[in-house]
N, C-alpha and C positions, 0 to 999 in steps of 0.2 A: 639609808643604805650606807654601810661601812665598806671601806676599801682596805684590803690587806696590804700592809706596808712591808711584810717580810718576803716579798716576791722578788727574786733576783731579776735584774734588767741590764741591758747593754746600754752604753752611753749613746749609741747611734739609733736608739729606738725612736721612731717618729711619733709615737703616742705620748712620749714624755716631753713636756715643754722645757725649753732652756731657761734657766733662772740665773740672773746675775745679781749677786749679793755684794754690796759695798761694806767692808769691815773697817774702812778708814775714811778720812775726809777727802773725797776727790773734788776736782774742779767741777762746778755746776755746768760749765759749757759742754762737758763731755756727755751729759745725760741725754741730750737730744739725739745725737748720732747713734749712741748705744741703744736707745730705746727702739730704734728701727730694726736692729739686728737680733733682739732677744724677745721672747714671749712675755716674760715677767721681769720686773725690776724691783728689788727689795733694798731699802735703805735702812741703815742702822745708825741713827744719830747718837753722839756721845755726850752732848750737852743740850741745854735748854734752847739755845739759839738755833742749833741745827734742827732740833725737833720742831720748833715753830716754823722754820723755813720749809721743812719737808711737808708739814701739814697744810701750809697756805699756798705755796707757789711751785714747788718742785714737781716734775712729772715723774711719778712713780706709781706702783701698784700696791706694794706692801711696805709698811714701816715695822721693822723687826727690832725689838728692844732687848738688850741683855739684862734680864731681870734677876739673874743670879748674883749680880754685883750690886753694891750700894750706889744708888743714883744720887747725884748732887742737886737734884731739882725735884719738884712736885708736879704731878699731872694736873692740868687745868681742863675743865670741861669745854671752855670756849675754843681752845686750841685743838683738842681732839675732835670736837664736833665739826670743825671746818674740814678736817681730813675725811671724816665719814661722809659728809655731804658731797665731797668730790669723788666718792667711790673708792677711797683708799681704805684698806683693812689693816688693823693692828694685830701683830703676831705675838703670841705667847709661846715660848719654847720651854717645855718641861724637862728636856733631856739633862741639862746641867744640874738640876735640883734632884733628879731621881738617881742618877749614877753616882759613883763615889767621888763627888766633888767636895764633900765635907758638909758639916752641919750648918756652917755659916751661909753657904750657897743655897741650901734648902730653905733656911729662914728668910733670906733675902728674896727668894723666888715667891714664897707665899705672901710676904708683905707687899712686894711690888705688884704682884698680880692682883691682889685684893684692892689696892689703891687704883690700879688701872681700870678694873671692872667698875669700881665705884664712880670714877670720873666719867666713864663712857656710858653709864647706865646699862651695861651689859650688851651694847650693840656694836657692830662692826669689828668683832674680835674673831680671829681664827687661832686654833691651837695646833701646834706641830711639835715634833719631837726634837729636831736638831741633833739626833743621835748619830754618833760616829760608828757605832757598832749595832748589830741586831739586838744585843742584850739591852740596849737602852730604849727600845721601843716597847710600849705597853699596849694592851688590848683596848679596843674602843670604849668598852664600858668602864674599864679602869680609869681612862682619861676623863670620862664624863663624871665619875665620882670625885676625881681630883679637882675638876672644875667646880663641883659643888662645895668643896672645901674652900676654894678661893672666893666664893660668893655668888656664883652663877646657879641658876636653877637647872634641873635636869634637862628640860627642853632646850634652854639656851645653850647648855653645854653640848648637846647633840648637834644643834645648828652650827655652833662654832667649829665643830669637828668635821661636818659634812657639807651643809648648805653654803655656808659663807666661803669655804674654800672653792667650791664650784663656781660661785658668783665671781670670785677674783679672776679665775681663768676666763670666764665668759666675757667679763667687762674688758679685760686686757685684749682679748681677741677682737672685740667690737671697736676698740680704740684704734687698732692698727690696720684693720681690714675694711672698716666702714667709713662712711662720710659723716664726720662730726659725731661719731658714736650713735647715730640714729638709724641710717639707712645702710643696709648690708646687701650685697649682691651674692647670692648663693648659686653655685653651679649645680644644676640638677642632673647633669649627665646627658649623653646622647641617646637617641632612641635606638633600640636594638633593630638589626636588619631583618630578623625573622618576623617580627610583628608587622613591619611594613609590607613584606612579601605576602603574608597571610591576608592582610587587608586588601592588597591588590587582587589576590585570587578571589576573595569573597565578593569584591566589587564587580569583577568580570562575570562571576556566576550569577549575581543578581541582575546584571544587565542582560545576559542571555535569557534568563527566565522571563524578564519583562518583554523581551522581543518575541519569545515563543507565545506568551499569552496574547499579545497584540495580534499575531498572525492567526491564532485560533479564533479570536473574536471576529476578525475580518472574514475568515472562511465560513463561520456560522452565519454571518449576515448575508453573504452571497447565497448560501443554501436556502435560507428562508425566502429570499427574493425570487428565486427560481421556482420554488414550490407555489408561491402565491400567483405568479404570472402564468403558470402552466394551465392547459385546458382541462375541461371536465372529462374528456374522452379518455384521458390517461388514468382515470380513477382518482384524481386529485381534486379536492374541493376548491372552488373559487372564493374570492374574498366576499362577493355579494351573497353567496349561499351561506357562508358562515354568519354574515350580518343578519340575514332573514331568520336563520335558526335561533340566533341569540335574541332577536326581537320577539319571536314567538314564545320563547321560553320565558322572557321577561314579563309578558302580558299576564295580568292576574285573571283568575276565573270569574265569570259573571255571577252576580247574586240572584236569588229567586225573584226578588221584586223587579229587577231589570229584565229578567226573562219574561215575566207576566206582561210588562209594558210593551215589550217587543211583540209578543203574541197578539195583544189587543190591537196594536197599530197595524199589524198584518191583516187582521180580520176586517178592520175598518176599510183598509185599502181594497180588499177583495169585494166587500159589499158595495162600495162606490163604483167599482168597475162593472158590477152586474147591473146596477141601475142605469148606467150610461148605455149599456148594450140593449136593454129592453125598450127604452124610449126611442120612437121613430119620428122623423120630421113630417110636418103637415104639408099637403099640396097647395099650389098657388091659387087654384080656382076656388077652393072653399073659402078663402079669405074674402 
């Protein structure tokens, strides 16, 4: 995602971070109190000693180098890698080489940018314009093509223009608002009052519904008890009647074999009763 740099803005705009850029050699003791008042701190070293000090120990966010002039030193991978490991980004400004600064400034910019990219392996670099007028700003894809001339790939050029710049702002915010740059407390805002009122209303409605359900269940239980306990004269069945009916319905019909057995048993009982009735007792004198 590219950001349009030709949009006018006010100095008091809260969305734009305050950036403090040192163009001279200040005292190192002033960096600590100044870092608490600004969002970003950019250092511009003028010699190799200041560059080594800024990469290794000074508390800053960006190291901006004037690549349009001839530098009296060479870039070393060990020095620049220490800065990248600390989260510091190296800034390349294309404005002095693009505007009417002369052919020498353009030649120095191309040579110094190529040597810087070669020393850093293309990592930890951000590209900005440093333009004093709107005419010095170029389109994002033009800047990516310019980075390809310096030695970056197209993907690395887009990252230097977009992703790395965003990382600088995020890391600077974490340093100043979080604990040791690890844990950050984010304010999530207060709960709206309307939602709390709606929740209270819904809770009261649910409570009333539950109460009504419990009352209806109790009333139904009472009605059933009165029906079971009432007499049969009122046309209401008793509990015993319902049990006998259910038992009668639950009994299975008799089979044909069982019916024959019962009929035979009944005949035998009838024949035994007839024999007992025909036999009479003998008198005592005949004995």
